[in-house]
N, C-alpha and C positions, 0 to 999 in steps of 0.2 A: 819562310819569310819572303822568299822571292815570289811565291804565288800571291801573297798578300799585296806586295808592291805592284805587281802586274794588274791585280784587280783594282787597286786604288787608282792607278794610271788610266785604266780603261773607263772607270766611273767618271773621272775628271774629264777625259776626252769626250765622253758622251754628253756630259752636262754642258760642255762648251759648245756643242753642236745643237743643243736644244734651243728652240725659239724662246725669246724672253717672254716672261709673263706679260700679258696684255694689261695695260693700264685701264682702269675703269673709264668708260666713256663719260665725258662731261655732258650735261644736258645742253641741248641746243639753246642759244639765246632766244628770248621771247621776241617775236617779230615786232618791229617798230610800229607804233600806232599810226593809222592813216592820218595824213594831214587834214585838219578840219578848220574851216573858216566860217564863222557865223552859223555853226551847226551843219555846214555843207561838207560832205566827204569829197575832197579834191581829187581822189583817185577815180571817182565815177565820171562818166561822160558829162561834160558841162556845155552849156550854150550861153553865150553872151550875145545880146542883140540890142539894136537901137533904131531910132527913127530920125528922119530928116538929116541925112538920107537913110533909107532902110538898109541895114547891114546885119550880118551875123558872123560869129566865129564859133565853130564847134571845136571843143577840146576833146578829142576822141580817146585819148590815152596814148596814142602813138603819133597823132598829127594835130596841127592847128589848121582848120579849114575855114578860110575867109571867103565870104560871098556878100554880094550887095546888089541892089537894084541897078541894072545897067552897068555892072562891073564884072570883070572876069573873075572866076573863082581862082583862089591862090591857096596852095598847100605848103606847109612847112613841117619839119619834124618837131614833135612835142617833147621838149626836154623837161626834166622835173622842175617844179616851181621853186623859186626862192621865196621863203616866207619870212616876212619881217613884221612882227606884231600882228596888226589886223589887215595886212596886205599879203597877197600872193602874186608873184610876177613870173611870167613865162616869156622867154625871149628866143627868137629863132630867125631864120631867113627863108623866105619862100623860094619855090623853084624858079620864080621869075626874077629872083635876086633882090627882092624887097625885104628890108628888115621889118619884123613884126614883133610887137611887144604887147602882151595882154596883162593888164593889172586888174585884179579883183580886190575890192575892199569890203570889209565886213560892215556895211551900212545898208539899211533898207533902201529900196529903190522903186520908183514908179516910172514906167515908160512913157507916161503922158498920153497914151493912146487907148489904154484899156484900164480896167479896174483891178488889174493884177498887181500884187505886191511881191517884189523879189527880195531875197535875202542878201544879195550882193550887188554892189555898184561896179560897173565895168568901164575901163578906159582902154581903148585899143589904138596903138600908134602903128600905122602901116605905111611905109615909105615916108612921105612928108605930111600925111593926113592924121589928125587926131580925132577919134570918134568916142562919144560918151554914150553909155547905155546901162543895161542891167543884166544880171546873170543868175542862173540857178542850174541845178542838174537837169539833164534832158528828161529824166523820168518824172521829176517834179513838174516841169513845164507841160509834159504830155498829159499828166493827171489833173492839172489845175484848170484848164479851160481859159476863159477870158476874165475871170474875176476871182477874188479871194487871195490867198497867200500861196505862192509856189513852194510847196513842201513835198518831200518824197512820200509816196504812199507807204503805209505801214505794211510790212511784209509779215505774213502769218508765220508763227513759230513752226519750225520744221523738225 
């Protein structure tokens, strides 16, 4: 009986030292869909630009890069956009200390200088100045030329 009791105690002691059974892994949550406005993937590099005066803001994914004719380039960290209905808004502060706010709206836009149609209307407030223009992805603008609609080129299935 004594041998049985020692064996039982040994088994209990060994089982107490064993690692617990691993719980089955839960599947990773599905990634959130990319924010899209007027069919434009807002995670892609974007370009907003306008005329009178000529200006542009590149949204690179990590920076907002403002430039203009006879204006110094200014850079600001690019925070994620705040999306409200048909508008996306990015706000930051440039290295020069100027507040910058880029608002893209899901309305067709024409720059008035070319025959190009953009999917987004842009408003940029930098410092005390408000600029109006149009926007699309950089890839759509690079592929479109000076006329037609600025749309992303179709990628071949891979």
